N, C-alpha and C positions, 0 to 999 in steps of 0.2 A: 894073648894079645900080640899083635904083630905090628911093628913100626918100621917103615922103610926110611932109612937115612940116606942111603945111596944104593945104586944097583949092586955094589959089592958087599954091602953090610946090611944085615937084617938082625934085629933084636927079637929073639923069641923067648918068651918067659912062660913058665907054667907055675901056677899057684897050687902047690901041693903041701898039704899038712901045715899050712900057715907059713911056709918058707918059699921064697922065690929063687929059682935057679935060672941063670942067664947063660947063653951059649958062649959068649966070649967077652973079654974086657973092652975090645974095640967097639962093640955094639953098645956097651954101657956108656962109653965116652960119647958116642954119636948121639945117643938118647939125651945125655946131659946137654950137648950142644944144641939140640933141637929145642929143649926146654928153655935154655938161655936165650936163644934167638926169639922164641915166642914171647918171653918176658920183655926183651928189648923192644920188640914190635908193639906190644901192648902199651908200654909206657910212652913210646913215641906217638902212638895214636891218641892217648889221653892228653899228652902235651899239646898236640894239634887241636884237639877239641877245646882245650882251655884257651888257646891262642885265638881261636875263631869265635869265642864267646862274645867278644866285643868288636863291633864294626865302627871305625871312625868314619863318620859321614862327611868329614871335611867341611863342615859348616857350623862348627861349634857344638855339635851334638854327637852322641854315641848311642848306637843301638845294641842292647843286650839281647842276643839271639836266643838265649835260654828262656828269658822271661817275656820277650816280645815288647819290652818297654824301651823308650827312647829317653836318654838322660842328657842333661847339660854336660858338656865336656868339662867345664869348670865345676868342681865340687862346691864352690862358693862363688857364684856369679854376682852376688851382692854381699855387702857387709852383714855381720850378724845383726839381727833385729828382733823386735817384740813380735808376738803372735799375730796381732792385727795387721802390722806392717808386712809380715811374711805372707799373709793371705792376699793382701792387695798387690804385692810385688809379683807373686807367682801367677796370679790370675791375669795380670797385664803383660806378662812375659812374652817375648817373641824371640825365639832362638831358631836359627837355621831357616828363617822365613816361615816358621810354623807357630801356630797358636795352640790353645787347648792344654796349656801346662797347668800343673797342679802340684800340691805337696804330696810326697809319697806316703804310703802307709808305713807303719812300723815294720811289717813283714817284708815289704818291698825293699826298704833300706837294709834290713838284715840279710835278705837274699842277695842284694847287690854286693854287700860286704863279703858274703861267702863266695860269690862268683869271682870277685877280684882276687881272693886268696892271696898267695904270696907271689903269684905270677905277674907278668907284665900286663898293663892295661893302658888305654889311651887317655885316662882321666888326669886332669890337673889337680893334684892334691896339695897344693901349697897353701896351707892355712894352719893355725895353731890347733893342736890336738886336744886342747883343754876346753874347747867349745863344741857342743854336739850339734846335730842337724834336727830340725823340727820334723815330726811326722804328723800326718793328719789323724792318727789314731788317738782317740780319747781314752785315757786310762781310768779316770774317775771324775765324778762331780761331787764337790763337798758342799752340801746344802747349808751348812752352818756358816761357812765362810763365803758362800756363793761364788765359787770359782771352779773352773775346770783345770784338770791336769792332763797334759798330753805326753805321749811317749817321745823320747828323743833318742838318737843313736849316735854314739861316738864312732865315726866312720874309720878312724885309724886303729881302733881296738875292737870294734864290734859290740861294745858295752851298751846296754839299753837301760835308760833311766826315765823317770817321770819328773816333770817340772810343771809348776803352775804357769798358766798362760800369762798372767799378769806379772810384770816385773822381771820376766826371764828373757834373756837374749840368746838366740840360737841362729845357726846358719840355715839357709834353705837350699835344697838341691832339687831344682825343678825336674819333673818327670811327666811323660805323656805316653799314650799308647803309640806304638811304632807305626801302626796302620794309618 
């Protein structure tokens, strides 16, 4: 294996009998510097990818470039509400001069939470973390009690739970396809 660190230094190693012999210590230091530089460059690129995950559209909406979805910039554009109120609010929602908003699926909320990670993002997350967000994903129907349960996601922790549609209040986070 030959690695060129500079015109003056070349690391040449041979693998013989399970042992590696190096020509000189300067070459090993150079090799270590190259590895360190590659690591720094890798993490800088990963950080930039994370930073470019979200595009603030400057109209009250944010586009998630990884999922192709557009979200309300405010994580809670409305007060918390019951299921039927949530459906009515999101279907009549107009953000950034755009229509076609809907409740996100459980997987979309979980994916958004993972994209937000611990990095910076342009979302307004000012709301109590004790109330989850509704998802459109049905978890189950109880024929004996005649009610549906839907998944909800606590967007500050990523925790997923199910709640009955009747009598439960949750936030809505409108979403639409970015196209």
